N, CA, C and O atoms as a printed pandas DataFrame, in Angstrom:
     atom_number atom_name residue_name chain_id  residue_number  x_coord  y_coord  z_coord
0              1         N          MET        A               1  -42.928  -49.620   23.012
1              2        CA          MET        A               1  -43.006  -50.813   23.822
2              3         C          MET        A               1  -41.771  -51.702   23.628
3              4         O          MET        A               1  -41.259  -52.298   24.575
4              5         N          ALA        A               2  -41.312  -51.774   22.381
5              6        CA          ALA        A               2  -40.132  -52.601   22.112
6              7         C          ALA        A               2  -38.902  -52.049   22.824
7              8         O          ALA        A               2  -38.062  -52.807   23.310
8              9         N          ASP        A               3  -38.804  -50.712   22.882
9             10        CA          ASP        A               3  -37.674  -50.111   23.588
10            11         C          ASP        A               3  -37.697  -50.469   25.067
11            12         O          ASP        A               3  -36.653  -50.732   25.665
12            13         N          ASN        A               4  -38.878  -50.480   25.651
13            14        CA          ASN        A               4  -38.979  -50.821   27.073
14            15         C          ASN        A               4  -38.520  -52.257   27.320
15            16         O          ASN        A               4  -37.844  -52.533   28.311
16            17         N          ILE        A               5  -38.883  -53.157   26.431
17            18        CA          ILE        A               5  -38.450  -54.555   26.574
18            19         C          ILE        A               5  -36.933  -54.646   26.459
19            20         O          ILE        A               5  -36.288  -55.366   27.222
20            21         N          LYS        A               6  -36.364  -53.909   25.497
21            22        CA          LYS        A               6  -34.905  -53.916   25.329
22            23         C          LYS        A               6  -34.213  -53.331   26.559
23            24         O          LYS        A               6  -33.161  -53.821   26.968
24            25         N          LEU        A               7  -34.793  -52.295   27.145
25            26        CA          LEU        A               7  -34.207  -51.703   28.349
26            27         C          LEU        A               7  -34.242  -52.687   29.518
27            28         O          LEU        A               7  -33.296  -52.762   30.302
28            29         N          VAL        A               8  -35.333  -53.436   29.630
29            30        CA          VAL        A               8  -35.422  -54.438   30.690
30            31         C          VAL        A               8  -34.382  -55.531   30.454
31            32         O          VAL        A               8  -33.732  -55.983   31.397
32            33         N          ILE        A               9  -34.220  -55.958   29.196
33            34        CA          ILE        A               9  -33.210  -56.970   28.881
34            35         C          ILE        A               9  -31.811  -56.452   29.218
35            36         O          ILE        A               9  -30.985  -57.190   29.753
36            37         N          ALA        A              10  -31.547  -55.176   28.901
37            38        CA          ALA        A              10  -30.244  -54.588   29.217
38            39         C          ALA        A              10  -30.007  -54.578   30.721
39            40         O          ALA        A              10  -28.909  -54.888   31.183
40            41         N          ALA        A              11  -31.038  -54.222   31.485
41            42        CA          ALA        A              11  -30.896  -54.217   32.941
42            43         C          ALA        A              11  -30.644  -55.629   33.464
43            44         O          ALA        A              11  -29.839  -55.822   34.375
44            45         N          LEU        A              12  -31.334  -56.616   32.887
45            46        CA          LEU        A              12  -31.128  -58.000   33.318
46            47         C          LEU        A              12  -29.723  -58.487   32.979
47            48         O          LEU        A              12  -29.115  -59.218   33.761
48            49         N          LEU        A              13  -29.203  -58.086   31.818
49            50        CA          LEU        A              13  -27.838  -58.469   31.458
50            51         C          LEU        A              13  -26.819  -57.856   32.410
51            52         O          LEU        A              13  -25.867  -58.520   32.818
52            53         N          ALA        A              14  -27.019  -56.593   32.761
53            54        CA          ALA        A              14  -26.112  -55.944   33.715
54            55         C          ALA        A              14  -26.197  -56.639   35.073
55            56         O          ALA        A              14  -25.178  -56.872   35.722
56            57         N          ALA        A              15  -27.413  -56.967   35.495
57            58        CA          ALA        A              15  -27.587  -57.668   36.773
58            59         C          ALA        A              15  -26.963  -59.055   36.716
59            60         O          ALA        A              15  -26.394  -59.524   37.702
60            61         N          ALA        A              16  -27.067  -59.714   35.561
61            62        CA          ALA        A              16  -26.457  -61.042   35.422
62            63         C          ALA        A              16  -24.941  -60.957   35.533
63            64         O          ALA        A              16  -24.309  -61.847   36.103
64            65         N          GLY        A              17  -24.354  -59.891   34.992
65            66        CA          GLY        A              17  -22.911  -59.712   35.121
66            67         C          GLY        A              17  -22.491  -59.550   36.566
67            68         O          GLY        A              17  -21.496  -60.130   37.002
68            69         N          VAL        A              18  -23.252  -58.761   37.311
69            70        CA          VAL        A              18  -22.949  -58.567   38.734
70            71         C          VAL        A              18  -23.186  -59.872   39.497
71            72         O          VAL        A              18  -22.400  -60.236   40.372
72            73         N          ALA        A              19  -24.272  -60.574   39.161
73            74        CA          ALA        A              19  -24.547  -61.858   39.825
74            75         C          ALA        A              19  -23.428  -62.855   39.536
75            76         O          ALA        A              19  -23.052  -63.641   40.406
76            77         N          GLY        A              20  -22.896  -62.821   38.313
77            78        CA          GLY        A              20  -21.788  -63.704   37.967
78            79         C          GLY        A              20  -20.566  -63.440   38.829
79            80         O          GLY        A              20  -19.814  -64.362   39.145
80            81         N          PHE        A              21  -20.366  -62.192   39.208
81            82        CA          PHE        A              21  -19.242  -61.844   40.086
82            83         C          PHE        A              21  -19.340  -62.621   41.393
83            84         O          PHE        A              21  -18.342  -63.144   41.888
84            85         N          TYR        A              22  -20.541  -62.695   41.947
85            86        CA          TYR        A              22  -20.718  -63.389   43.222
86            87         C          TYR        A              22  -20.831  -64.899   43.025
87            88         O          TYR        A              22  -20.407  -65.665   43.891
88            89         N          TRP        A              23  -21.393  -65.335   41.910
89            90        CA          TRP        A              23  -21.535  -66.767   41.636
90            91         C          TRP        A              23  -20.167  -67.416   41.437
91            92         O          TRP        A              23  -19.973  -68.584   41.774
92            93         N          LEU        A              24  -19.223  -66.655   40.891
93            94        CA          LEU        A              24  -17.873  -67.161   40.660
94            95         C          LEU        A              24  -16.938  -66.808   41.817
95            96         O          LEU        A              24  -15.769  -66.489   41.598
96            97         N          SER        A              25  -17.442  -66.864   43.023
97            98        CA          SER        A              25  -16.655  -66.437   44.184
98            99         C          SER        A              25  -15.392  -67.267   44.397
99           100         O          SER        A              25  -14.430  -66.783   44.994
100          101         N          ASP        A              26  -15.383  -68.508   43.919
101          102        CA          ASP        A              26  -14.199  -69.355   44.083
102          103         C          ASP        A              26  -13.217  -69.215   42.922
103          104         O          ASP        A              26  -12.135  -69.801   42.953
104          105         N          SER        A              27  -13.586  -68.451   41.908
105          106        CA          SER        A              27  -12.745  -68.282   40.721
106          107         C          SER        A              27  -11.759  -67.138   40.921
107          108         O          SER        A              27  -11.907  -66.345   41.851
108          109         N          PRO        A              28  -10.760  -67.049   40.059
109          110        CA          PRO        A              28   -9.817  -65.926   40.150
110          111         C          PRO        A              28  -10.542  -64.586   39.970
111          112         O          PRO        A              28  -11.566  -64.502   39.291
112          113         N          THR        A              29  -10.001  -63.572   40.578
113          114        CA          THR        A              29  -10.617  -62.252   40.538
114          115         C          THR        A              29  -10.754  -61.727   39.114
115          116         O          THR        A              29  -11.727  -61.046   38.790
116          117         N          VAL        A              30   -9.787  -62.041   38.272
117          118        CA          VAL        A              30   -9.841  -61.571   36.884
118          119         C          VAL        A              30  -11.093  -62.101   36.194
119          120         O          VAL        A              30  -11.761  -61.365   35.468
120          121         N          LEU        A              31  -11.408  -63.357   36.413
121          122        CA          LEU        A              31  -12.588  -63.954   35.803
122          123         C          LEU        A              31  -13.864  -63.307   36.340
123          124         O          LEU        A              31  -14.818  -63.084   35.595
124          125         N          ARG        A              32  -13.871  -63.010   37.629
125          126        CA          ARG        A              32  -15.043  -62.374   38.243
126          127         C          ARG        A              32  -15.265  -60.982   37.674
127          128         O          ARG        A              32  -16.395  -60.600   37.370
128          129         N          VAL        A              33  -14.182  -60.227   37.530
129          130        CA          VAL        A              33  -14.299  -58.875   36.972
130          131         C          VAL        A              33  -14.720  -58.936   35.505
131          132         O          VAL        A              33  -15.512  -58.113   35.044
132          133         N          LEU        A              34  -14.184  -59.920   34.774
133          134        CA          LEU        A              34  -14.571  -60.084   33.374
134          135         C          LEU        A              34  -16.052  -60.404   33.228
135          136         O          LEU        A              34  -16.680  -59.991   32.254
136          137         N          SER        A              35  -16.618  -61.139   34.190
137          138        CA          SER        A              35  -18.051  -61.424   34.114
138          139         C          SER        A              35  -18.874  -60.154   34.261
139          140         O          SER        A              35  -19.884  -59.985   33.578
140          141         N          VAL        A              36  -18.450  -59.261   35.146
141          142        CA          VAL        A              36  -19.154  -57.982   35.294
142          143         C          VAL        A              36  -19.009  -57.154   34.026
143          144         O          VAL        A              36  -19.989  -56.596   33.534
144          145         N          LEU        A              37  -17.791  -57.070   33.494
145          146        CA          LEU        A              37  -17.572  -56.288   32.282
146          147         C          LEU        A              37  -18.341  -56.856   31.092
147          148         O          LEU        A              37  -18.861  -56.104   30.268
148          149         N          ALA        A              38  -18.411  -58.180   31.004
149          150        CA          ALA        A              38  -19.163  -58.804   29.912
150          151         C          ALA        A              38  -20.646  -58.488   30.032
151          152         O          ALA        A              38  -21.299  -58.191   29.032
152          153         N          GLY        A              39  -21.182  -58.547   31.243
153          154        CA          GLY        A              39  -22.591  -58.205   31.451
154          155         C          GLY        A              39  -22.879  -56.761   31.101
155          156         O          GLY        A              39  -23.898  -56.461   30.479
156          157         N          LEU        A              40  -21.983  -55.858   31.497
157          158        CA          LEU        A              40  -22.172  -54.447   31.182
158          159         C          LEU        A              40  -22.022  -54.179   29.691
159          160         O          LEU        A              40  -22.749  -53.360   29.128
160          161         N          ALA        A              41  -21.085  -54.867   29.054
161          162        CA          ALA        A              41  -20.902  -54.690   27.608
162          163         C          ALA        A              41  -22.123  -55.190   26.851
163          164         O          ALA        A              41  -22.590  -54.529   25.924
164          165         N          ALA        A              42  -22.644  -56.353   27.235
165          166        CA          ALA        A              42  -23.836  -56.880   26.582
166          167         C          ALA        A              42  -25.025  -55.941   26.799
167          168         O          ALA        A              42  -25.823  -55.723   25.887
168          169         N          ALA        A              43  -25.138  -55.389   28.004
169          170        CA          ALA        A              43  -26.220  -54.446   28.281
170          171         C          ALA        A              43  -26.063  -53.188   27.427
171          172         O          ALA        A              43  -27.053  -52.644   26.938
172          173         N          ALA        A              44  -24.837  -52.729   27.248
173          174        CA          ALA        A              44  -24.599  -51.535   26.433
174          175         C          ALA        A              44  -24.964  -51.786   24.977
175          176         O          ALA        A              44  -25.521  -50.910   24.316
176          177         N          VAL        A              45  -24.653  -52.976   24.474
177          178        CA          VAL        A              45  -24.993  -53.298   23.082
178          179         C          VAL        A              45  -26.503  -53.311   22.898
179          180         O          VAL        A              45  -27.017  -52.746   21.933
180          181         N          VAL        A              46  -27.214  -53.951   23.817
181          182        CA          VAL        A              46  -28.673  -53.986   23.716
182          183         C          VAL        A              46  -29.235  -52.579   23.858
183          184         O          VAL        A              46  -30.171  -52.202   23.153
184          185         N          MET        A              47  -28.663  -51.810   24.765
185          186        CA          MET        A              47  -29.129  -50.441   25.003
186          187         C          MET        A              47  -28.927  -49.566   23.769
187          188         O          MET        A              47  -29.727  -48.667   23.511
188          189         N          TYR        A              48  -27.874  -49.820   23.009
189          190        CA          TYR        A              48  -27.596  -49.021   21.812
190          191         C          TYR        A              48  -28.730  -49.124   20.794
191          192         O          TYR        A              48  -28.979  -48.178   20.047
192          193         N          PHE        A              49  -29.401  -50.236   20.761
193          194        CA          PHE        A              49  -30.456  -50.446   19.781
194          195         C          PHE        A              49  -31.812  -49.916   20.221
195          196         O          PHE        A              49  -32.835  -50.270   19.634
196          197         N          THR        A              50  -31.834  -49.068   21.251
197          198        CA          THR        A              50  -33.064  -48.397   21.671
198          199         C          THR        A              50  -32.956  -46.927   21.300
199          200         O          THR        A              50  -31.862  -46.412   21.071
200          201         N          ALA        A              51  -34.092  -46.260   21.244
201          202        CA          ALA        A              51  -34.092  -44.825   20.930
202          203         C          ALA        A              51  -33.312  -44.027   21.983
203          204         O          ALA        A              51  -32.491  -43.188   21.614
204          205         N          PRO        A              52  -33.542  -44.263   23.288
205          206        CA          PRO        A              52  -32.743  -43.527   24.282
206          207         C          PRO        A              52  -31.256  -43.820   24.172
207          208         O          PRO        A              52  -30.426  -42.949   24.431
208          209         N          GLY        A              53  -30.917  -45.049   23.787
209          210        CA          GLY        A              53  -29.506  -45.410   23.639
210          211         C          GLY        A              53  -28.853  -44.641   22.507
211          212         O          GLY        A              53  -27.729  -44.157   22.645
212          213         N          ARG        A              54  -29.552  -44.528   21.390
213          214        CA          ARG        A              54  -29.003  -43.766   20.260
214          215         C          ARG        A              54  -28.915  -42.284   20.599
215          216         O          ARG        A              54  -27.961  -41.609   20.211
216          217         N          GLN        A              55  -29.917  -41.777   21.329
217          218        CA          GLN        A              55  -29.868  -40.372   21.750
218          219         C          GLN        A              55  -28.666  -40.133   22.655
219          220         O          GLN        A              55  -28.012  -39.094   22.561
220          221         N          PHE        A              56  -28.375  -41.083   23.522
221          222        CA          PHE        A              56  -27.218  -40.941   24.407
222          223         C          PHE        A              56  -25.918  -40.924   23.613
223          224         O          PHE        A              56  -25.016  -40.144   23.916
224          225         N          VAL        A              57  -25.818  -41.782   22.596
225          226        CA          VAL        A              57  -24.601  -41.824   21.784
226          227         C          VAL        A              57  -24.410  -40.491   21.063
227          228         O          VAL        A              57  -23.290  -39.987   20.978
228          229         N          VAL        A              58  -25.501  -39.917   20.541
229          230        CA          VAL        A              58  -25.412  -38.614   19.877
230          231         C          VAL        A              58  -25.000  -37.546   20.889
231          232         O          VAL        A              58  -24.142  -36.712   20.600
232          233         N          PHE        A              59  -25.612  -37.571   22.075
233          234        CA          PHE        A              59  -25.274  -36.595   23.116
234          235         C          PHE        A              59  -23.807  -36.710   23.531
235          236         O          PHE        A              59  -23.126  -35.699   23.699
236          237         N          ALA        A              60  -23.322  -37.946   23.695
237          238        CA          ALA        A              60  -21.925  -38.144   24.094
238          239         C          ALA        A              60  -20.976  -37.627   23.017
239          240         O          ALA        A              60  -19.939  -37.043   23.331
240          241         N          GLY        A              61  -21.323  -37.837   21.760
241          242        CA          GLY        A              61  -20.481  -37.311   20.676
242          243         C          GLY        A              61  -20.449  -35.796   20.666
243          244         O          GLY        A              61  -19.394  -35.196   20.463
244          245         N          GLU        A              62  -21.613  -35.166   20.887
245          246        CA          GLU        A              62  -21.659  -33.709   20.942
246          247         C          GLU        A              62  -20.877  -33.175   22.142
247          248         O          GLU        A              62  -20.202  -32.152   22.040
248          249         N          ALA        A              63  -20.969  -33.865   23.271
249          250        CA          ALA        A              63  -20.223  -33.444   24.461
250          251         C          ALA        A              63  -18.725  -33.540   24.210
251          252         O          ALA        A              63  -17.965  -32.666   24.626
252          253         N          ARG        A              64  -18.295  -34.608   23.526
253          254        CA          ARG        A              64  -16.874  -34.757   23.190
254          255         C          ARG        A              64  -16.422  -33.625   22.273
255          256         O          ARG        A              64  -15.336  -33.074   22.449
256          257         N          ASP        A              65  -17.258  -33.280   21.293
257          258        CA          ASP        A              65  -16.911  -32.196   20.379
258          259         C          ASP        A              65  -16.797  -30.863   21.117
259          260         O          ASP        A              65  -15.900  -30.072   20.829
260          261         N          GLU        A              66  -17.691  -30.612   22.058
261          262        CA          GLU        A              66  -17.635  -29.367   22.832
262          263         C          GLU        A              66  -16.402  -29.333   23.732
263          264         O          GLU        A              66  -15.790  -28.279   23.909
264          265         N          ALA        A              67  -16.036  -30.481   24.299
265          266        CA          ALA        A              67  -14.854  -30.531   25.166
266          267         C          ALA        A              67  -13.586  -30.245   24.373
267          268         O          ALA        A              67  -12.624  -29.697   24.913
268          269         N          ARG        A              68  -13.579  -30.612   23.100
269          270        CA          ARG        A              68  -12.412  -30.328   22.267
270          271         C          ARG        A              68  -12.273  -28.841   21.963
271          272         O          ARG        A              68  -11.185  -28.380   21.618
272          273         N          LYS        A              69  -13.362  -28.086   22.088
273          274        CA          LYS        A              69  -13.333  -26.652   21.802
274          275         C          LYS        A              69  -12.810  -25.824   22.978
275          276         O          LYS        A              69  -12.555  -24.629   22.830
276          277         N          VAL        A              70  -12.652  -26.452   24.136
277          278        CA          VAL        A              70  -12.204  -25.728   25.325
278          279         C          VAL        A              70  -10.780  -25.233   25.114
279          280         O          VAL        A              70   -9.917  -25.969   24.636
280          281         N          VAL        A              71  -10.549  -23.976   25.479
281          282        CA          VAL        A              71   -9.205  -23.403   25.409
282          283         C          VAL        A              71   -8.628  -23.451   26.817
283          284         O          VAL        A              71   -9.072  -22.725   27.706
284          285         N          TRP        A              72   -7.649  -24.300   27.007
285          286        CA          TRP        A              72   -7.063  -24.481   28.326
286          287         C          TRP        A              72   -6.038  -23.380   28.595
287          288         O          TRP        A              72   -5.363  -22.927   27.669
288          289         N          PRO        A              73   -5.913  -22.940   29.860
289          290        CA          PRO        A              73   -4.941  -21.895   30.175
290          291         C          PRO        A              73   -3.508  -22.401   30.031
291          292         O          PRO        A              73   -3.230  -23.596   30.125
292          293         N          THR        A              74   -2.620  -21.453   29.801
293          294        CA          THR        A              74   -1.206  -21.816   29.709
294          295         C          THR        A              74   -0.671  -22.080   31.120
295          296         O          THR        A              74   -1.341  -21.813   32.117
296          297         N          ARG        A              75    0.540  -22.605   31.174
297          298        CA          ARG        A              75    1.155  -22.869   32.475
298          299         C          ARG        A              75    1.343  -21.563   33.246
299          300         O          ARG        A              75    1.120  -21.521   34.456
300          301         N          LYS        A              76    1.750  -20.501   32.554
301          302        CA          LYS        A              76    1.962  -19.211   33.208
302          303         C          LYS        A              76    0.653  -18.682   33.794
303          304         O          LYS        A              76    0.631  -18.204   34.928
304          305         N          GLU        A              77   -0.432  -18.764   33.032
305          306        CA          GLU        A              77   -1.728  -18.291   33.529
306          307         C          GLU        A              77   -2.179  -19.111   34.739
307          308         O          GLU        A              77   -2.707  -18.564   35.707
308          309         N          THR        A              78   -1.967  -20.411   34.675
309          310        CA          THR        A              78   -2.360  -21.280   35.783
310          311         C          THR        A              78   -1.583  -20.929   37.045
311          312         O          THR        A              78   -2.162  -20.870   38.130
312          313         N          MET        A              79   -0.283  -20.697   36.917
313          314        CA          MET        A              79    0.535  -20.354   38.080
314          315         C          MET        A              79    0.119  -19.004   38.660
315          316         O          MET        A              79    0.068  -18.843   39.880
316          317         N          GLN        A              80   -0.177  -18.034   37.794
317          318        CA          GLN        A              80   -0.581  -16.713   38.268
318          319         C          GLN        A              80   -1.907  -16.785   39.027
319          320         O          GLN        A              80   -2.039  -16.206   40.106
320          321         N          VAL        A              81   -2.875  -17.485   38.472
321          322        CA          VAL        A              81   -4.175  -17.592   39.131
322          323         C          VAL        A              81   -4.038  -18.352   40.443
323          324         O          VAL        A              81   -4.672  -17.988   41.434
324          325         N          THR        A              82   -3.226  -19.395   40.465
325          326        CA          THR        A              82   -3.007  -20.150   41.696
326          327         C          THR        A              82   -2.369  -19.261   42.756
327          328         O          THR        A              82   -2.740  -19.330   43.928
328          329         N          GLY        A              83   -1.420  -18.434   42.357
329          330        CA          GLY        A              83   -0.793  -17.509   43.297
330          331         C          GLY        A              83   -1.787  -16.522   43.874
331          332         O          GLY        A              83   -1.760  -16.241   45.072
332          333         N          VAL        A              84   -2.666  -15.991   43.032
333          334        CA          VAL        A              84   -3.690  -15.053   43.501
334          335         C          VAL        A              84   -4.617  -15.740   44.490
335          336         O          VAL        A              84   -4.969  -15.159   45.517
336          337         N          VAL        A              85   -5.017  -16.975   44.193
337          338        CA          VAL        A              85   -5.913  -17.711   45.094
338          339         C          VAL        A              85   -5.234  -17.960   46.436
339          340         O          VAL        A              85   -5.855  -17.776   47.483
340          341         N          ILE        A              86   -3.974  -18.374   46.422
341          342        CA          ILE        A              86   -3.254  -18.629   47.674
342          343         C          ILE        A              86   -3.110  -17.344   48.479
343          344         O          ILE        A              86   -3.296  -17.355   49.695
344          345         N          LEU        A              87   -2.781  -16.241   47.818
345          346        CA          LEU        A              87   -2.670  -14.951   48.502
346          347         C          LEU        A              87   -4.009  -14.539   49.114
347          348         O          LEU        A              87   -4.053  -14.057   50.246
348          349         N          PHE        A              88   -5.092  -14.727   48.372
349          350        CA          PHE        A              88   -6.415  -14.385   48.885
350          351         C          PHE        A              88   -6.759  -15.234   50.103
351          352         O          PHE        A              88   -7.323  -14.721   51.070
352          353         N          VAL        A              89   -6.431  -16.509   50.075
353          354        CA          VAL        A              89   -6.718  -17.389   51.209
354          355         C          VAL        A              89   -5.936  -16.939   52.436
355          356         O          VAL        A              89   -6.469  -16.941   53.546
356          357         N          ILE        A              90   -4.691  -16.557   52.248
357          358        CA          ILE        A              90   -3.874  -16.088   53.382
358          359         C          ILE        A              90   -4.456  -14.800   53.958
359          360         O          ILE        A              90   -4.580  -14.664   55.175
360          361         N          VAL        A              91   -4.813  -13.854   53.087
361          362        CA          VAL        A              91   -5.390  -12.581   53.554
362          363         C          VAL        A              91   -6.698  -12.836   54.295
363          364         O          VAL        A              91   -6.924  -12.257   55.358
364          365         N          MET        A              92   -7.562  -13.691   53.754
365          366        CA          MET        A              92   -8.831  -13.982   54.427
366          367         C          MET        A              92   -8.611  -14.681   55.757
367          368         O          MET        A              92   -9.326  -14.409   56.721
368          369         N          ALA        A              93   -7.631  -15.582   55.826
369          370        CA          ALA        A              93   -7.339  -16.268   57.080
370          371         C          ALA        A              93   -6.888  -15.275   58.137
371          372         O          ALA        A              93   -7.320  -15.352   59.287
372          373         N          LEU        A              94   -6.024  -14.342   57.757
373          374        CA          LEU        A              94   -5.580  -13.313   58.710
374          375         C          LEU        A              94   -6.738  -12.416   59.141
375          376         O          LEU        A              94   -6.860  -12.074   60.317
376          377         N          PHE        A              95   -7.580  -12.040   58.194
377          378        CA          PHE        A              95   -8.737  -11.193   58.516
378          379         C          PHE        A              95   -9.674  -11.908   59.484
379          380         O          PHE        A              95  -10.092  -11.326   60.485
380          381         N          LEU        A              96  -10.001  -13.148   59.200
381          382        CA          LEU        A              96  -10.910  -13.888   60.078
382          383         C          LEU        A              96  -10.274  -14.146   61.440
383          384         O          LEU        A              96  -10.969  -14.149   62.456
384          385         N          TRP        A              97   -8.955  -14.364   61.472
385          386        CA          TRP        A              97   -8.266  -14.531   62.752
386          387         C          TRP        A              97   -8.379  -13.249   63.580
387          388         O          TRP        A              97   -8.627  -13.301   64.785
388          389         N          ALA        A              98   -8.196  -12.097   62.925
389          390        CA          ALA        A              98   -8.300  -10.811   63.625
390          391         C          ALA        A              98   -9.725  -10.571   64.112
391          392         O          ALA        A              98   -9.919  -10.144   65.250
392          393         N          VAL        A              99  -10.720  -10.835   63.278
393          394        CA          VAL        A              99  -12.120  -10.647   63.683
394          395         C          VAL        A              99  -12.450  -11.572   64.851
395          396         O          VAL        A              99  -13.111  -11.153   65.802
396          397         N          ASP        A             100  -12.004  -12.805   64.791
397          398        CA          ASP        A             100  -12.255  -13.747   65.871
398          399         C          ASP        A             100  -11.615  -13.255   67.166
399          400         O          ASP        A             100  -12.237  -13.312   68.227
400          401         N          GLY        A             101  -10.376  -12.774   67.085
401          402        CA          GLY        A             101   -9.703  -12.261   68.280
402          403         C          GLY        A             101  -10.423  -11.064   68.877
403          404         O          GLY        A             101  -10.575  -10.964   70.095
404          405         N          ILE        A             102  -10.866  -10.151   68.011
405          406        CA          ILE        A             102  -11.586   -8.968   68.499
406          407         C          ILE        A             102  -12.898   -9.371   69.146
407          408         O          ILE        A             102  -13.219   -8.897   70.235
408          409         N          LEU        A             103  -13.661  -10.237   68.496
409          410        CA          LEU        A             103  -14.933  -10.679   69.069
410          411         C          LEU        A             103  -14.713  -11.435   70.377
411          412         O          LEU        A             103  -15.492  -11.279   71.317
412          413         N          PHE        A             104  -13.674  -12.241   70.448
413          414        CA          PHE        A             104  -13.366  -12.941   71.691
414          415         C          PHE        A             104  -13.075  -11.941   72.802
415          416         O          PHE        A             104  -13.561  -12.095   73.922
416          417         N          TRP        A             105  -12.287  -10.924   72.496
417          418        CA          TRP        A             105  -11.951   -9.904   73.491
418          419         C          TRP        A             105  -13.212   -9.144   73.927
419          420         O          TRP        A             105  -13.387   -8.875   75.115
420          421         N          VAL        A             106  -14.098   -8.793   72.969
421          422        CA          VAL        A             106  -15.328   -8.067   73.300
422          423         C          VAL        A             106  -16.220   -8.909   74.204
423          424         O          VAL        A             106  -16.730   -8.407   75.206
424          425         N          VAL        A             107  -16.412  -10.169   73.869
425          426        CA          VAL        A             107  -17.264  -11.036   74.691
426          427         C          VAL        A             107  -16.655  -11.227   76.071
427          428         O          VAL        A             107  -17.369  -11.199   77.074
428          429         N          LYS        A             108  -15.353  -11.418   76.129
429          430        CA          LYS        A             108  -14.685  -11.598   77.414
430          431         C          LYS        A             108  -14.847  -10.337   78.273
431          432         O          LYS        A             108  -15.079  -10.431   79.478
432          433         N          THR        A             109  -14.725   -9.165   77.653
433          434        CA          THR        A             109  -14.867   -7.910   78.395
434          435         C          THR        A             109  -16.299   -7.726   78.878
435          436         O          THR        A             109  -16.526   -7.325   80.020
436          437         N          LEU        A             110  -17.258   -8.016   78.016
437          438        CA          LEU        A             110  -18.666   -7.856   78.416
438          439         C          LEU        A             110  -19.063   -8.820   79.518
439          440         O          LEU        A             110  -19.958   -8.514   80.306
440          441         N          MET        A             111  -18.435   -9.955   79.592
441          442        CA          MET        A             111  -18.745  -10.919   80.646
442          443         C          MET        A             111  -17.977  -10.632   81.923
443          444         O          MET        A             111  -18.171  -11.311   82.932
444          445         N          GLY        A             112  -17.095   -9.619   81.888
445          446        CA          GLY        A             112  -16.376   -9.213   83.090
446          447         C          GLY        A             112  -15.191  -10.093   83.432
447          448         O          GLY        A             112  -14.732  -10.090   84.574
448          449         N          ARG        A             113  -14.698  -10.830   82.490
449          450        CA          ARG        A             113  -13.545  -11.682   82.756
450          451         C          ARG        A             113  -12.304  -11.006   82.184
451          452         O          ARG        A             113  -12.234  -10.724   80.988
452          453         N          GLN        A             114  -11.342  -10.754   83.038
453          454        CA          GLN        A             114  -10.081  -10.121   82.625
454          455         C          GLN        A             114   -8.936  -11.060   82.941
455          456         O          GLN        A             114   -8.099  -10.770   83.796
456          457         N          ASP        A             115   -8.903  -12.195   82.240
457          458        CA          ASP        A             115   -7.866  -13.192   82.530
458          459         C          ASP        A             115   -6.542  -12.684   82.147
459          460         O          ASP        A             115   -5.541  -13.381   82.314
């Protein structure tokens, strides 16, 4: 129950930040944006002290750790794969152009039009 109350407070803080953006309509844009960021930051702090908030922080840390394990392709591999993809697109475009032309000719012939 306490977590639900904290989540509602976090939502209200985020909404207050957005409301501040519109309430400060005559103020400089920097101040308006800061009000939104302050509301979101306050909501994040309150959210951190809930069970779902802590679970999210653990999940985000694990996701960051997994992203660090990714082995990115070298420049040479990237260029080779890009070349293969471009070649495949060209071949498919020519194939579909030929199929379209043949089907157009067949339909035109079946309809008796010899333009």
